[in-house]
C-alpha positions, 0 to 999 in steps of 0.5 A: 963134228957138228957146228954146235959141238965146235962152238961149244968146244970153243966156248969151253976153251975160252972159259978154261983160259979165263979161269986159268988166268984167274988162278984156277988149275985145270983138272978135267974137261967134259967129264961124262957119265950116265947122269950127264956131263960137266964141262970143266973140273978145276981146282981153286986152291984146295976147292974142287970147282965144277964149271958149267959153261954156257954160250949165246951169240945173241942175248936178246932172249936172255943171258947165257947164265939164265939158261942154268935152270934148277933142273940143270943144276940138279943134273950137274949135282948128280953128275958131280956126286958121281965124279966125286965117288969115282975119284975120291971115294968117301972122302970128298974135298971142298967143292963148289959149282961155278957158271961161266956165261959167254956171249957175243962173237967167240972169234972177236971180243966175247963177254965172259961172266963168271959166277963163283958158287952160282948154286949149291949141291 
């Protein structure tokens, strides 16, 4: 496993713990299909939440949240649609897209910014 993949997994685990502590329930990690990957799928009551996790050790060039571009959003929406069709057929639950930005040292006290409904699909 590459260092980048290890760091990504560590950031996703921190995000998952943060969201679980906030009351969300974990469903799936790293859902992949031909259109892309969704880092975390969680449930917030009856709402299915697709979570993009972004990490930057240094925010000098911008926050991790700023890295979720409109093209990345479109890719996530396509991937979420595939997930929904695969798991729910034609009867989709209420959904939203959240972004968790993590910055600073992962093994110390990183900053975690959670944006609910960061964009719409």
